[in-house]
Each structure stands twice: as C-alpha cells, then as structure tokens.
C-alpha positions in Angstrom: -162.1 -201.2 79.2 -164.9 -200.4 78.0 -165.7 -197.3 75.7 -167.4 -194.7 76.9 -170.2 -193.3 74.8 -172.0 -189.7 74.2 -176.3 -190.3 74.3 -177.4 -190.6 71.0 -180.9 -189.7 70.0 -182.9 -193.3 69.6 -183.8 -194.2 65.6 -186.6 -191.8 65.0 -188.1 -194.7 62.0 -189.7 -197.4 62.0 -189.7 -198.9 59.2 -187.8 -197.8 55.5 -188.6 -200.0 52.7 -186.1 -200.4 50.2 -186.4 -202.4 46.9 -184.0 -203.8 43.6 -184.7 -201.1 40.8 -187.6 -201.8 38.7 -186.6 -204.3 35.8 -184.0 -205.3 37.6 -184.1 -209.1 38.1 -186.7 -210.3 40.0 -187.8 -206.6 41.1 -191.7 -207.5 39.9 -191.7 -211.2 41.2 -190.4 -210.2 44.8 -193.4 -207.7 44.2 -196.1 -210.9 43.9 -194.8 -212.7 46.1 -194.2 -210.7 48.8 -197.5 -209.6 48.4 -199.0 -212.9 48.3 -196.4 -214.3 51.9 -198.0 -211.1 53.2 -201.4 -212.0 53.2 -201.1 -215.8 53.7 -199.1 -214.3 57.2 -201.6 -211.9 57.7 -204.5 -213.7 57.8 -203.0 -217.3 59.3 -200.8 -215.5 61.5 -202.2 -213.1 63.9 -200.2 -211.5 66.4 -196.9 -213.5 65.5 -193.8 -212.7 64.2 -194.7 -214.1 61.1 -197.2 -211.4 60.7 -194.4 -209.1 61.4 -192.7 -210.2 58.5 -195.8 -211.0 56.6 -196.7 -207.2 56.7 -193.0 -205.9 55.6 -193.6 -208.1 52.6 -196.7 -206.4 51.8 -194.7 -203.1 52.5 -192.4 -204.9 50.0 -194.8 -205.3 47.2 -196.4 -202.0 48.0 -193.0 -200.5 48.0 -191.5 -202.2 44.4 -194.9 -200.5 42.5 -194.3 -197.4 44.1 -191.3 -197.1 42.5 -192.2 -198.1 39.2 -193.6 -194.8 38.7 -191.0 -193.2 39.8 -188.8 -191.1 37.2 -185.2 -192.3 35.9 -182.7 -193.9 38.3 -179.6 -193.3 40.2 -176.8 -196.0 39.6 -175.6 -198.1 42.0 -171.8 -198.4 42.8 -169.9 -201.1 41.7 -169.9 -204.0 42.2 -173.0 -203.4 45.0 -175.9 -205.7 44.8 -179.3 -204.7 44.8 -181.7 -206.2 47.1 -185.8 -206.3 49.2 -184.4 -204.7 52.6 -186.3 -203.0 55.8 -184.2 -200.8 57.7 -185.7 -200.9 61.4 -184.5 -199.8 64.5 -182.5 -202.7 65.7 -181.0 -203.4 62.2 -182.0 -203.8 58.4 -183.4 -206.9 57.4 -182.6 -208.3 53.9 -185.1 -210.2 51.7 -187.5 -210.3 54.5 -190.2 -211.4 51.9 -188.3 -214.4 51.1 -184.5 -215.7 52.3 -184.1 -213.1 55.7 -180.8 -211.6 56.5 -180.9 -210.1 59.8 -177.7 -207.3 59.9 -177.3 -206.0 63.7 -176.2 -202.8 63.6 -172.5 -203.9 64.2 -172.6 -205.7 61.3 -173.2 -202.5 59.1 -170.2 -200.7 58.4 -171.5 -197.8 56.4 -175.0 -196.1 55.2 -175.3 -193.7 52.2 -178.2 -192.3 50.7 -178.3 -190.4 47.5 -181.6 -189.1 46.0 -182.6 -187.7 42.9 -184.5 -184.1 42.1 -186.4 -182.6 40.3 -188.7 -180.1 40.0 -192.1 -179.5 40.9 -194.2 -176.0 40.6 -190.8 -174.3 40.7 -189.8 -175.7 44.3 -186.7 -179.2 44.3 -188.6 -182.1 45.1 -187.0 -186.0 45.6 -188.2 -188.1 43.2 -186.2 -191.6 44.5 -183.9 -192.7 46.6 -180.7 -195.2 46.8 -179.9 -196.6 49.8 -176.3 -198.5 49.8 -175.2 -200.8 53.0 -171.8 -201.5 53.7 -171.3 -204.6 55.5 -167.4 -206.6 56.0 -168.8 -209.3 53.4 -170.3 -206.8 50.8 -172.8 -204.1 49.5 -176.1 -204.1 49.4 -178.2 -201.4 47.5 -182.1 -200.5 47.7 -184.0 -198.2 46.4 -187.3 -196.0 47.7 -189.6 -193.7 46.0 -189.5 -190.1 47.3 -187.5 -188.8 50.5 -186.0 -192.2 53.3 -186.3 -190.4 56.9 -182.9 -191.7 57.6 -180.9 -188.1 59.0 -180.7 -189.7 62.3 -179.3 -193.6 61.5 -176.3 -191.6 58.9 -175.4 -189.5 61.7 -175.4 -192.4 64.2 -174.5 -195.2 62.9 -171.1 -195.7 64.5 -172.9 -194.6 68.0 -175.5 -197.2 67.4 -173.7 -199.9 66.7 -171.4 -199.9 70.0 -175.0 -199.1 72.2 -176.3 -202.4 70.3 -172.9 -204.3 70.7 -173.1 -203.6 74.8 -173.6 -206.6 76.9 -176.5 -206.4 79.0 -176.4 -206.3 82.5 -177.3 -208.4 85.6 -176.7 -205.5 88.3 -178.7 -202.3 88.5 -175.1 -200.3 88.7 -174.3 -202.0 85.4 -170.9 -203.5 86.9 -171.4 -207.0 85.6 -172.2 -208.2 82.2 -175.0 -211.6 81.5 -174.2 -211.8 78.4 -174.4 -209.8 74.7 -178.1 -211.5 73.6 -176.4 -212.7 70.1 -174.5 -215.6 70.9 -177.4 -217.4 73.2 -180.9 -216.6 74.8 -180.6 -213.6 77.7 -184.2 -213.7 79.2 -184.1 -215.9 81.7 -180.7 -214.8 83.3 -182.3 -211.2 83.5 -185.3 -212.6 84.7 -183.6 -214.3 87.1 -181.1 -211.1 88.6 -184.2 -209.1 88.3 -185.4 -211.7 91.2 -182.1 -211.7 92.8 -182.1 -207.5 93.0 -185.2 -208.3 95.0 -184.4 -210.9 97.2 -181.1 -209.8 98.5 -181.0 -207.3 100.8 -178.1 -204.8 99.3 -180.5 -205.2 96.2 -183.5 -204.4 98.0 -181.5 -201.4 99.9 -180.8 -200.0 96.3 -183.8 -200.0 95.0 -185.5 -198.9 98.4 -188.0 -201.8 98.9 -190.4 -202.5 102.0 -189.1 -205.0 104.1 -190.5 -208.3 104.2 -189.9 -210.7 101.0 -189.7 -210.4 97.7 -193.4 -211.2 97.3 -194.5 -208.9 99.1 -192.6 -205.8 98.5 -194.0 -206.7 94.6 -197.5 -206.7 94.9 -196.9 -202.7 96.9 -196.4 -200.0 94.6 -193.0 -198.9 94.2 -191.6 -196.0 96.6 -190.2 -192.4 94.8 -187.2 -193.4 96.1 -187.5 -196.7 93.6 -188.5 -195.2 90.8 -186.0 -192.4 90.7 -183.5 -194.8 91.0 -185.3 -197.2 88.1 -185.4 -194.1 86.0 -181.3 -193.3 87.2 -181.0 -196.7 85.4 -183.1 -196.5 82.5 -181.1 -193.2 81.1 -177.9 -195.1 81.4 -175.3 -192.4 80.9 -172.9 -195.2 79.3 -170.3 -195.0 81.9 -170.7 -198.6 82.6 -169.5 -201.8 81.0 -173.1 -203.6 80.8 -176.9 -202.3 79.4 -178.5 -201.9 83.2 -182.0 -200.5 80.8 -183.3 -204.4 80.4 -183.3 -204.8 83.8 -184.4 -201.6 85.2 -187.6 -202.4 82.8 -188.0 -206.1 83.7 -188.0 -204.4 87.6 -190.1 -201.3 86.7 -192.3 -204.1 85.3 -192.5 -206.2 88.4 -192.5 -204.0 90.6 -195.9 -201.5 89.6 -193.3 -198.2 87.9 -196.2 -196.8 86.7 -194.7 -193.5 86.3 -191.9 -194.8 84.1 -194.0 -195.7 81.1 -192.7 -192.7 79.8 -189.1 -193.7 80.1 -189.8 -197.4 79.0 -191.7 -196.4 75.4 -188.9 -194.5 74.5 -186.6 -197.4 75.4 -188.9 -199.0 73.0 -187.0 -197.8 69.9 -182.8 -198.3 71.8 -181.2 -199.7 69.2 -180.0 -202.7 71.4 -182.4 -205.7 70.5 -182.9 -207.2 74.4 -183.1 -203.3 75.7 -185.7 -202.2 73.0 -188.0 -205.9 73.7 -188.2 -205.2 77.2 -188.6 -201.2 76.9 -191.6 -202.4 75.1 -192.6 -206.1 77.5 -192.7 -203.5 80.7 -194.6 -200.8 78.9 -197.4 -202.9 78.0 -197.4 -205.1 81.1 -197.7 -201.5 83.2 -201.0 -201.1 81.0 -199.0 -198.3 78.3 -201.4 -199.0 74.8 -200.2 -201.2 72.2 -200.1 -198.5 69.3 -197.2 -196.7 71.3 -195.4 -199.8 72.8 -195.6 -201.6 70.2 -195.0 -205.6 70.4 -192.0 -208.2 70.7 -192.6 -209.4 67.6 -191.1 -205.8 65.8 -188.1 -206.6 66.9 -188.5 -210.9 67.4 -186.0 -211.2 63.8 -183.2 -209.9 66.3 -183.9 -212.6 69.3 -183.6 -215.5 70.3 -187.0 -217.7 70.0 -186.8 -218.6 73.5 -186.7 -214.7 74.5 -189.4 -213.9 73.0 -191.3 -216.6 74.0 -190.4 -215.8 77.4 -191.2 -211.8 77.1 -195.0 -212.9 75.8 -195.2 -215.0 78.7 -193.7 -212.1 81.4 -196.3 -209.4 79.9 -199.0 -211.6 80.6 -197.9 -212.5 84.1 -199.4 -210.2 86.8 -196.8 -207.6 88.6 -197.1 -210.1 91.7 -195.7 -212.7 90.1 -192.0 -213.9 88.7 -190.8 -215.8 85.8 -188.1 -218.5 86.1 -187.1 -221.0 84.3 -189.3 -224.2 86.0 -191.7 -222.2 87.1 -195.3 -222.4 86.6 -196.8 -219.8 83.8 -199.3 -217.2 84.3 
C-alpha cells in the first residue's frame, strides 16, 4: 500500500541562513571560521561541492554579523540548542561550516518561526526571526536578521517529507521501485532503467519511439507523443507507489526533448534530492542556463558521492550516448 499525496508547490526558497544568538557560545568564532572556510573553498574548490559549502559558510559569516546588529532577541525554547543552519529545498544543513550534519525532510518533525517586530515610520517591521527545528532526537534553533521566507515550508512540511521519502521508480508509470536514494546510490540503476525503457518493445511503444535500436532512437528528436508521455510523468500525480520523475528527466535528456526544459527547471526545486538532481542535470544537458538550473553541487550534500559524479558525467555526455556502469566515459 502507498499513501496518495496531494500535489504540493515546490519549496520557493534557495538558502535561508540561521545563526546562534549574538553572545552565545561560539557565535562570533563561528563567523570568523565560516568566513575563512568560505574564502578558502571558493578560491581552491571552484565547481565542486566544497564551493557550495564554502559559499554557505560565507553566508553564515555575513549572517552572524548582520544578526549582531539586530534588536533584542526572542527567547529560545527550553532545551533547544542554538546552532548555525542552512535551510535548503531538500532539507537542513546543520553546522555547514564545521561539522556538517544533514537533515532530510523525513527527519524533521516540526519547524516553527517566531519573529520580533518594531515600528518604523508608523509601519510594523520584522526585526529578527527565530527558527526552531524539531527532530526525533533534539531541538535546534537559529536566528536571522529580518524576516525569513519559510511560509511554504511551514504549510507543506509533512507533504515534503512524504515526497522526499518516496522511492525512485524504474519505470515510467511509477509502479516499480528501484530504491530510495538514501541507503544506497541510485544513479547507475536509473541510467540502466532508462536504457532498458528505450531498448524493450514495451518501453519503445510507451514512449512512441521511432523504430530501430536505442542508439538510433536517441539521436533523433523526441516525437510529440514522446514529449507528452514524459510531461505526464514529470507532473507526477502522486497516485503511484514510486516517483517516476528522475527517470522521466533522464529520458528527456537522452532523447533531446528540449520542450520539457520548463518542467525540468521546476523539478530542480523538488524536495526529493534525487528528483531535483536529475531535473537540474537534464535541464543543463538540454541547454538550460546554469543560473536558472543551478548545479548538482547544490544538492550534493543530500546525495551519495557516486551519484553526484555519475550525474556530472551524464551532463557532459552527448544526447546520443548513454553512461552505464563499465561504459567508457564521454
């Protein structure tokens, strides 16, 4: 049995920085450490996961300094531990500049936002925000100067957790689960599944592929019927046991379905890390600008290293080639 989920809008934030209270243990030390770590990572690790975490670290440093100029603080919940956090579409990164801990949405039980106000020119304004994150084991808190744009997360946390926990499908109908991408790498299986869809008569019929082998089909533009099937899979109505969107994204990239770039860009913000990664990868492979699609490095903390590397190699391959285990890299 599986739970039917209502369709949810994807997270509408990219990074939300949260920091310990000014004067709390290590707050300003964290700012200095974060700044140095960020600068080092940005200089020496451009284009890698370290760069993403380095930029987070620099954001953390700037946030602590901005927070230091804010007005009196809100009290934290009893038993809560104040830490540096980055809230991203796929979960929460705790202490990203020192000892990184990754919280996927299924691990987050509740998120609460409290704000302090002041009057500026007769108009209420948010001075600072206190975000409290409840997990099964502990309660974490972090602060930001001004307002934080987490309304969509507060309204849809349970749905995001259910979506992120859904296993990845090995077929376009979403009936067969390959794995959840949490306990073991999944990218190689997904690429094999995409190859199988295109090489079997049933899969070719489903996708309305032209006759001939997979290599021949992959060098041609996807037929309108193929685009329609893939668009339906990318919409994913949540009424199937597994998530077919990562597989549909790979097929769109392999078959050159550039018409699906808008859907792939929306998928790049999915709370499911594997779906988001291959939404980004397929959009980039089809020519979407990097400033809109982002990069796999953004979601790398929520993926296995093997999946990140396979995804990057797949982006670099021409649409006529398929990256499979043991195959020669493009």
